KENUTOR-421654 format. One line per field, with one value per residue (C-alpha): x, y, z. Coordinates in steps of 0.2 Angstrom, whole numbers, plus 5000, padded with zeros to 4 digits. Example, Ala and Ser with C-alpha at 12.3 -4.5 7.8 and 13.67 -1.06 7.14 Angstrom:
<recs>
east	c(5062_5068)
north	c(4978_4995)
up	c(5039_5036)
</recs>
This chain:
<recs>
east	c(5000_5005_5010_5001_5017_5018_5000_5002_5017_5007_4992_5002_5011_4993_4988_5002_5000_4982_4987_5001_4986_4975_4989_4994_4975_4974_4991_4990_4972_4980_4989_4980_4976_4978_4998_4994_5005_4994_4999_5002_4996_5005_4994_5005_5019_5028_5043_5056_5064_5082_5082_5090_5077_5061_5065_5063_5046_5029_5011_5003_4987_4980_4987_5002_5018_5028_5049_5058_5073_5084_5088_5100_5099_5099_5089_5086_5068_5068_5051_5044_5030_5019_5017_5036_5030_5022_5022_5027_5037_5042_5038_5032_5039_5032_5032_5018_5030_5045_5051_5053_5058_5062_5061_5071_5065_5076_5068_5083_5076_5082_5077_5077_5068_5057_5053_5045_5028_5029_5028_5030_5021_5034_5023_5029_5017_5017_5017_5002_4990_4994_4980_4965_4972_4974_4990_5004_5014_5017_5029_5025_5041_5044_5058_5066_5079_5091_5090_5081_5085_5076_5075_5066_5057_5042_5037_5019_5013_4995_4998_5011_5011_5013_5011_5022_5015_5004_5010_5009_5010_5023_5024_5036_5030_5047_5049_5047_5035_5044_5059_5064_5063_5047_5052_5064_5075_5066_5076_5074_5083_5081_5077_5074_5060_5053_5057_5050_5048_5052_5032_5034_5025_5032_5030_5032_5043_5044_5056_5060_5057_5037_5040_5053_5056_5059_5065_5060_5070_5066_5082_5083_5088_5096_5112_5107_5107_5090_5080_5064_5060_5046_5049_5038_5033_5034_5022_5023_5007_5004_4987_4977_4973_4963_4953_4943_4935_4933_4916_4916_4903_4892_4872_4867_4882_4882_4872_4876_4868_4866_4872_4889_4892_4903_4913_4929_4929_4944_4950_4966_4975_4984_4997_4995_5009_4996_4989_4972_4965_4964_4950_4930_4921_4901_4884_4870_4860_4867_4851_4856_4876_4889_4908_4924_4941_4933_4925_4904_4897_4876_4864_4858_4841_4832_4834_4837_4840_4851_4865_4878_4895_4907_4925_4931_4948_4947_4962_4955_4937_4940_4927_4921_4905_4899_4881_4876_4861_4857_4846_4832_4830_4850_4858_4877_4887_4903_4914_4929_4932_4938_4931_4914_4902_4887_4881_4890_4884_4871_4884_4874_4881_4874_4879_4899_4901_4897_4897_4908_4915_4934_4934_4943_4944_4929_4920_4920_4922_4907_4909_4893_4887_4881_4861_4856_4864_4864_4861_4873_4868_4875_4862_4867_4861_4862_4869_4864_4850_4840_4838_4827_4819_4809_4802_4797_4815_4825_4815_4830_4835_4850_4865_4878_4884_4890_4877_4880_4874_4888_4903_4905_4898_4888_4873_4855_4843_4847_4832_4835_4824_4821_4817_4811_4803_4797_4786_4783_4783_4764_4763_4760_4769_4779_4787_4795_4800_4793_4786_4795_4808_4818_4806_4818_4810_4829_4843_4857_4874_4888_4904_4914_4901_4893_4874_4865_4850_4838_4820_4809_4801_4787_4781_4785_4772_4777_4768_4763_4757_4758_4768_4776_4773_4782_4780_4789_4802_4799_4810_4819_4825_4827_4833_4843_4844_4841_4852_4848_4843_4860_4859_4867_4882_4889_4905_4907_4913_4915_4905_4908_4897_4901_4889_4870_4863_4849_4845_4833_4831_4835_4847_4857_4858_4865_4876_4883_4887_4894_4905_4912_4918_4907_4892_4879_4865_4847_4841_4825)
north	c(5000_5019_5026_5042_5052_5046_5051_5068_5071_5067_5079_5094_5092_5092_5106_5118_5116_5122_5136_5140_5142_5151_5166_5166_5168_5182_5193_5190_5192_5189_5172_5159_5143_5131_5137_5125_5108_5092_5077_5060_5046_5029_5017_5001_4995_4977_4965_4966_4951_4946_4930_4920_4921_4924_4907_4899_4908_4897_4899_4888_4881_4898_4909_4916_4917_4910_4910_4898_4903_4893_4898_4911_4916_4934_4942_4961_4964_4976_4986_4998_5010_5019_5031_5039_5056_5053_5065_5054_5040_5033_5013_5004_4987_4973_4954_4944_4934_4942_4925_4917_4931_4949_4963_4981_4998_4995_4979_4968_4949_4939_4920_4916_4900_4887_4869_4872_4874_4890_4904_4924_4936_4952_4966_4983_5000_5017_5026_5038_5022_5009_5008_5000_5006_4990_4996_4986_4969_4953_4940_4922_4918_4900_4896_4879_4875_4866_4862_4846_4842_4834_4815_4812_4824_4817_4829_4830_4840_4845_4835_4824_4835_4855_4863_4876_4893_4883_4879_4865_4867_4857_4853_4845_4835_4835_4821_4820_4832_4841_4844_4865_4870_4868_4874_4866_4875_4871_4867_4862_4850_4859_4878_4880_4868_4871_4884_4884_4897_4897_4894_4877_4885_4875_4885_4876_4883_4886_4872_4863_4847_4841_4830_4837_4825_4837_4833_4843_4843_4851_4851_4856_4870_4863_4858_4838_4838_4830_4830_4823_4821_4820_4819_4829_4831_4848_4848_4861_4869_4863_4866_4851_4853_4839_4827_4809_4800_4782_4776_4759_4764_4774_4768_4757_4743_4749_4753_4764_4757_4771_4758_4762_4778_4785_4781_4787_4790_4785_4798_4802_4818_4827_4832_4816_4823_4840_4848_4838_4850_4864_4853_4859_4845_4849_4838_4840_4836_4837_4828_4812_4814_4828_4827_4833_4829_4814_4805_4806_4805_4798_4807_4797_4804_4792_4801_4790_4793_4799_4810_4818_4823_4833_4838_4855_4860_4880_4885_4876_4873_4855_4844_4826_4818_4802_4798_4789_4781_4780_4762_4763_4746_4740_4735_4727_4724_4714_4719_4727_4744_4741_4762_4757_4745_4743_4723_4716_4707_4716_4718_4705_4700_4687_4677_4683_4684_4696_4695_4703_4703_4705_4712_4703_4708_4701_4694_4696_4683_4685_4677_4670_4675_4662_4664_4652_4638_4629_4638_4652_4669_4683_4692_4702_4721_4735_4748_4764_4775_4771_4755_4757_4741_4743_4726_4730_4736_4722_4709_4695_4699_4687_4685_4673_4666_4648_4638_4635_4617_4613_4621_4604_4609_4597_4611_4603_4617_4637_4649_4665_4677_4696_4708_4724_4740_4750_4762_4766_4781_4783_4781_4761_4751_4737_4724_4706_4702_4682_4683_4668_4658_4650_4657_4660_4656_4648_4641_4637_4627_4633_4623_4631_4626_4643_4645_4658_4662_4670_4679_4688_4703_4702_4685_4684_4696_4706_4700_4718_4726_4711_4712_4727_4737_4737_4754_4763_4762_4756_4763_4752_4760_4744_4727_4714_4695_4688_4672_4665_4647_4638_4622_4611_4622_4629_4636_4654_4650_4659_4659_4670_4681_4686_4699_4705_4711_4714_4707_4710_4693_4676_4675_4690_4681_4665_4674_4684_4668_4660_4675_4671_4655_4645_4631_4625_4613_4619_4614_4621)
up	c(4999_4998_5015_5021_5020_5001_4999_5008_4995_4978_4984_4991_4973_4964_4975_4971_4954_4956_4966_4954_4942_4950_4955_4937_4932_4946_4942_4924_4916_4899_4903_4895_4905_4890_4895_4909_4907_4910_4921_4911_4921_4917_4905_4907_4915_4910_4914_4900_4906_4897_4889_4901_4913_4901_4893_4910_4914_4912_4914_4930_4929_4938_4922_4931_4924_4937_4936_4945_4956_4967_4985_4986_4968_4965_4950_4943_4936_4923_4917_4905_4908_4895_4891_4886_4897_4912_4925_4940_4934_4953_4957_4972_4972_4984_4987_4994_5004_5008_5018_5003_4990_4994_4982_4985_4978_4962_4957_4964_4969_4981_4983_5001_5004_4997_4993_4975_4982_4992_4981_4981_4970_4966_4959_4951_4951_4948_4964_4960_4952_4966_4976_4964_4948_4939_4931_4939_4935_4942_4944_4951_4961_4966_4976_4978_4990_4979_4959_4954_4935_4922_4921_4904_4892_4880_4866_4855_4843_4838_4821_4810_4795_4793_4776_4772_4780_4791_4810_4823_4841_4850_4869_4883_4894_4909_4923_4937_4938_4954_4943_4946_4928_4918_4900_4888_4873_4857_4840_4823_4815_4796_4800_4781_4782_4800_4813_4830_4842_4862_4864_4853_4837_4821_4806_4789_4776_4757_4751_4734_4740_4742_4758_4772_4786_4801_4817_4835_4848_4866_4877_4897_4903_4919_4911_4911_4892_4893_4878_4869_4850_4838_4820_4808_4788_4780_4764_4751_4744_4727_4718_4712_4695_4689_4703_4700_4711_4711_4706_4718_4729_4714_4714_4707_4707_4726_4739_4756_4774_4786_4800_4793_4797_4783_4770_4761_4743_4736_4721_4711_4708_4694_4702_4713_4726_4726_4742_4746_4758_4746_4734_4739_4742_4742_4745_4733_4752_4767_4775_4768_4769_4772_4767_4772_4766_4755_4769_4768_4783_4783_4793_4808_4806_4794_4778_4764_4744_4731_4735_4724_4730_4722_4720_4713_4710_4715_4703_4688_4690_4685_4695_4697_4703_4712_4715_4730_4738_4755_4754_4767_4778_4772_4786_4783_4798_4792_4808_4795_4804_4820_4828_4819_4823_4833_4834_4849_4866_4877_4891_4906_4921_4932_4946_4946_4928_4914_4895_4883_4866_4857_4837_4824_4805_4800_4818_4835_4849_4862_4880_4889_4907_4919_4916_4931_4938_4920_4908_4899_4889_4878_4869_4855_4855_4841_4851_4838_4845_4828_4816_4800_4793_4777_4773_4753_4749_4761_4768_4771_4789_4793_4806_4802_4820_4828_4834_4852_4852_4839_4850_4860_4877_4878_4876_4871_4867_4866_4864_4849_4846_4840_4854_4845_4848_4835_4825_4806_4798_4798_4815_4819_4832_4828_4843_4843_4827_4822_4840_4849_4852_4835_4823_4811_4794_4789_4796_4784_4792_4782_4776_4790_4803_4806_4802_4794_4803_4791_4794_4781_4787_4771_4779_4797_4808_4823_4840_4840_4825_4813_4796_4792_4779_4763_4757_4772_4786_4803_4816_4831_4845_4854_4844_4852_4848_4862_4864_4879_4887_4883_4893_4902_4903_4919_4913_4903_4885_4867_4851_4835_4828_4807_4801_4803_4787_4776_4758_4743_4742_4745_4731_4735_4753_4744_4734_4747_4756_4740_4739_4756_4750_4761_4755_4766_4768_4774_4793_4793)
</recs>
């Protein structure tokens, strides 16, 4: 706080100036008041630390700038004030905890005591503005009794590639967390390709090479020579001149399934090594699908139909398009994407056990749980919020999996049924597909030992609502293949689920099974 004497001096100074103005006005009637000089107050005050100190400063979780010091260390804190013509440029220095770090009236700081946890806030403020003005500058001084050096540094970046003229952010994590210095010296192995500043901002540079690998290094500042590295690739910006979208996914030779969520369109460009992020992508109907960078994302609101995806080269105007069809009623779950599948175990538990699953490319392995003393169970659930059936477009609903009766566990019976709750577009309710245990229309036993269990939505009625309509979708918010009452077996075991799909016809289903290299015999 400003002392009472200082306040009195300031007040007296301003009072004398005012009295002088009055006397001049009285003695010389013609002296203009404009001749009086205005008082200029400080607007800003900031520390301008030397490089050797600035490189040690970090920002903590509170947003404060922190300077770590070692006990016994002495530093000077230079500062600048604006404007240059301040009437009263004197300042006041304070330390919030002078037992940890003291400061004199010249800004000289001494680190006195600390364990790296205690700290002192050192502040400089203009004398006349010190109380409640907001014009001040602070630095948190954290004092350690002795230097604790880094033992390891890991480096991460916001991306593995950067284009010339663009930036990435690099971060360094210093081990241990109690290391005294929390900042590093950043260097680039090739500054003609990528530079990095003291804050870890990497900037790609123009070079003659399309792709240039650069190693970014973070080195400790405590003399331990500990460092960490990461490699990035600097790419040059090259305008695409032409683009051709591969038509593999084009209708009518291919139909897209809403449960697949997205597809990545294959395409080629001229030149091949152009900057592909410059390509402009658009969708003719974003209520059906959106597109970004060639990745098409399907709506999850039940909108179906044709959508045209276009890619355009901005410099030349050359374009390429593909017409997709998001088919109403098509379900295609084939387990080829580990990050995007929605049919798996219902996560049930009982008698100290629980169901689980493991993904493999092309199938999942499901572990049962103990339903009761003599039975195992492991239902298969669709975890999507909505599943749309269309009995007119895709009436055949089927799934290929192991029949647990064939797995050698002495199981004599099991029950399979479809627990479902849905509503048609016109508002009718439908529940319990085929209405009962083991009501599948067909059971094909395949040459690899698996079974295809088949339902026909155009022939098999639901327990509630009867046959589904053939002219509109039915939106199911609950859809679960109940796989229960596996008796008699007292231990958990595994079975495989290979796919869950709908088909237009039985012929389409059989052709699909043939495409897997399988033959079958009809059990039912």
